[in-house]
N, C-alpha and C positions, 0 to 999 in steps of 0.2 A: 401578627408575627413580629418578632423583634430579635435581631441577632447582631453579634459583634464578630466581624470576620477579619482575618489577616488579609490585607489587600492582595499581596503577591500570590498567596494560595488560592484566593477566590478568582483572581485574574487568570491563573493557569487553568483552573477548572472551567471557567466561563469560556475561555477561548475554544476549548474542546467542544463544549456544548453548542456554542454559537456556530461552529462549522456545519452543524446539521440544520439550524434555523435558516430558511431561505431569505435572501434579501428582498425578493418579491415573490408573492404567492397569491393565487386566487382566494386563498383563505388567509386573511390578515392575521388571524390568531396564531398561525404558524411562524410569524415573524418575531415571536416572543420566546423567551426562555422562562420556564417556571422555576421559582425558588421556593423550596419546601423545607420547613424546619420542624423536626420532631424531637422527641427525647433521645433518639439515636444519633442525631446530627442533622446536617444540611445536605440536601440533594438538589442538583440542577437537572432539569429535563427539557428536551427539545425534540422536534420532529419536523419532517417535511412531507409526511404522508407515507413515504416508503421506508424512511430511516427513522428510528427512534433511539434516543440515547439518554441515559441517566448517569450523572457524574457526581461522585462524592466530593465534598469540600472539607478537607482536613482542618483541624484546629479551630473550629468555629464555636463560639459560645452562644447557646440558645437561651435567651431570656424569656421568650414566650413562643409557643408553637403556632404554626399557621403557614400560609402560602401566599405568594404574589406572582404576577406576571410582569416581566420587565422587557421593554423593547430591546432586542438583541444588539443592534448597532449602537444605540445611544448609551446603553449600560456599559458596553465594551469601551466606549470613549471615556466614560466616567472613570472606569478602572485604569485605563491607560494614562489619563492626564493627571490623576490624583498622585500626590507624593506622600500621602498619609500611610503610616504603618498599619493602622486598623481603620475600619469603616463600620459605622452603626447603620444598619438597614432596618427600617420599620415600615410595616404596612399602614396605609391610611385609608380613609373612605374613598379617595379618588385614585389611589395607586400606591406609591412608595416614596419615602424620604430616605435619602442617602446622605449621611453626615460624616464629615471629617473633622479634624481639629479646628480648621478655619473655614469650613465650607458646608453648604447644605444645598442639595439639589432635589427637587420634587419631580417625580415622573407620573404622568397619568397612565393607567393601564386597564386592561380588560379583566373580566371575571376569571380567576384561576380555576374555578370548578368546571369551566367549559373545556379546559385543555385536556387532550388525550392522556390517559395514564400510561406511564412507562414503569412496569413492575420490576422488582429485583429478579435475579436469576433463580428460578425454582425448578429447573428441569431435573428429572431423575436419570435420564439417559443422555450421556454426553461424552466428549473426549477431553482429556487433559494433556496439555503440553506446556513447555516453558515459554515465557515471554520472548526470550532471546530467539528461539526457533521460529516463533510466529512472526517476529519482526523480519527475519531473513526470508521467510516464505513470501512476505509482502514485497520486500525490496527487490527480490530476484525474479518476480513474475509480473507485477502490476504494469510495468512499463510496456509489456508486450501485448497488452489488450488493444482492441480497436473500437473506440467509441463512435467512430464515424460510419462504420459499416452498417448496411441494411440487415446484416445477419446479427441479430441481437445477442446470440450466444457468445459472440466474440467480444462483446462489451463487458466482460467480467472474467473473474478467475475461477476456474473449476477446482473444487475441493473434494478429494476422495479420501474417506476415512475408513481404515480397516481395523483389525483387532489391535495392532500395535504400531501403526504408523499413519501419517497424514501426507498426502501428495497434493501440491498446488500446481496448476497448469494454466498457462495463458498463451494465446496466439492471435495474430492479426492476419493469418493466411500466408505471410511471407517469412515469418520466423516464429519459433515456439520456445517458450521457457518452461522448465519443469524443475520443481524443488521438492524434496521429500525429507522427512525426518521422523524421529520416534514420537509417538503419541499413544496414550493409553485409553482404551475404551472402558467406560463405566456403564454398568447396566445393560451391556450388550449393544451399545450404540455403534452403528455402522451405516454408511450411506448406501452400500450395496449397488443396485442398478439405478438408484435415484441420481438425477443430474443436479448437483448442487453448485450452481454458478452464482457467485457473489459479484454484484456489479462493482465496477472499478472505483467509484466514489466511496463505497462502503469499505473496500479493501484499503484504500488510502487512509481512511479514518481509523481503521484498525491499527495501521502502522503508527498513528499518533497516540493511540490508547496504551500501547505497550512499550516497555523499556528494554534495556539490554541486561536482563537479569534472569535468574532461574526461577523467578516467581511463577506460580501456576496460573494458567489460563484455562477456563472451561468453555467449550465450544459445542453447541448442539444444533444439528440440522433437523428442522421440522418439516411439515408439509410444504409450505410455501415461503418459509423464511428461515433465517438462522438467528441464533442468539448467542452472544459471546460476552463473557464476564472476565475482566481483568482486575487487577488490584485497585484500579481507580475508577472504572466505569463499566456499564453494561450497555451493549448495543444490540438492537434488533434491526434486521435488514431483510426486505423482500428479495426473493431470488429472481434472477433473470430467466425469462421464459425461453425455451428453445433447446435444441439438442447440440451438445458440444461435439466438435469433430473427434474422430477416433484417433486420439493423439498418439497412442502407442504405435500406430502404423507409420507415423511420421519419423520416428527415431530409426535411423538406418542401422542395419547389421551387415557389415561387409568385411570379409576376410582380406580382401585385396587392398583395403584402404591404408594410407600412410598415417601413422599416429606420431605426433610431434609434441614433446613436452615443452611448455613455454611458461614464462613468469609474467605476471600481470603488469608490473610497473614498466619494464623496458618495452614490452609489446604495446602498451597503451601510449607511451611516449613516441614510439616510432609511428604508430597510427595517426596520432595528432599531427606530427610533422608532415606525413604524406598527404593528409587530407586538407592541408592548407589551400591547395589549388582546386579542391573540389567545389561543386556548386549544387544548387537544388536540382538542376537538370543533369549534371554529371556527378553522380554520387558514388560511383564505383571505384573501388581500390583493388588493383591486381595484387594478389598474394601469391608469390612464387617461392617455392622451396627448392633450394639447390644445395649442393654439398656445403654444409656448415653455415648456410645463410637463409634467412627469410628476407625476401626483397619485396618491398611495398612500393608500387608505382601508381601514379594518377595523372590524368591529363584532361584539361579543360581548354578548348581552343582560345577562348577570349581571356583566360587567366594565365595559364602556363602549365608546366609539367613538374612532377616531383619524383624522386627516387630515393628511398631510404633503405639502408641495409642493416639488418639486425643479426648478429651471430647467434646461431641456435645449434642444438645437438641433433643434426639431421644428416643422414647419409643415404644415398640411393639416387634413383633417377629423378629428374625434375618433375614437379607437379605444380599446377597453378589453378587458381580459382579467383573469380571476381566477385567481391561482396560489397554490399552497401555499407559504407564506413560508419554510418550512424547506428546501424544494428550491431555492428561489432563493438562500437564504443559503449553502447548500452550494457552489453555483457561485461565488459572490463570495468565499467564504472561502479558496479555493485559488488565487486570483489575487493578484498584487502590487497594492497599493492604488492606485498611480498608473496602472495599466494601463487601456487603453480596450478596449471590446468593443462588438459590434453586437447589438442586440435586434431580432428580426424578428417582427412581429405582423400577422396577416391579419384576424382577427375573434375574437369571444369563444369560439368553439367549436373553433377550429383550434389546433394545438400552437404554443407559442412556441419560437423557435429563438434560441440565443445562440452567437455565434462570436467568436473572437479571431484575431489575425493570425499566431499561431504554431501553428496546427494543432489548436486545441481547439474542439469543438462540443458543445453541450448542448441537449437537447430536454426541455421540460416539458409534460405534458398539462394542459389547463385544468380548473378546477373549475367547476361550474355556478353561474352568477350568479343571485342572487335577484331 
């Protein structure tokens, strides 16, 4: 194998592939990334056993076809430290030579034929959606998963795919995030009663695979895994075992609840001020709605007290709820600052519901008020 690659393009692709290659593994082969050159171009492949990824490297000149394995961490260092615009990479009897204008580094490596194959996307039944929507599905849900819980189903994001939409749901038992948007079924692809839970690490990687564009993404749920193809990479991920909670039962439907329209930026600013005196033990922020005001208060005996007032369009009797400020901040952080949202509050003991006009819903369970 012999290729000439633009270093920056190769570095960008390699960073994505190397996210899958584990730093330590019972199988040392998995610590490598496979570089494969064909007449169609150059592809990088990596796996940790549960995740498999192939990443296209654009703008690479293939002088001779073939493949090599390169150690992920060392090759990443070469790409990072090099200042060359282009690098010549050539397979040798012992591994690979990487040449720049004034440098040459030789790496020993293992047999590339032993590396697991990561095929291109070949599914006939799948869903299509935009990269922009998929990115928002990831951003607005993955933070609500729980990787520390003994309930494995909480350590991932549930994907439900119907005829014309996709819904992503995540929960850690104390809050729940749900985002939905348009997606088109191809070949009759639907998840139906199948529980398609994608582990958090894979979801985060998907967020790195896609950009903020209308480019098409193909997503297929299979028996025990999912396969996703974006414009730059194809990812295979084993699904999380277990049954996801009945998330629709968590979303409250209350006629008597107060619904207040708020804007992200001023609400987030007020929350950050009020939470300055909060601590790991005292995480609660009292949110009180009064005539024309949202009052945020917090108190930690060894730190101090805070009270922040925010003018809002609210009229009616007072209502208050105590929420974990970190959970509320997570919701506000993934929204555009100028965006509006609705906060629904019934009383101090019922869950608070937050919704936007683009398919996003978020539920936070209240803390006990003193």
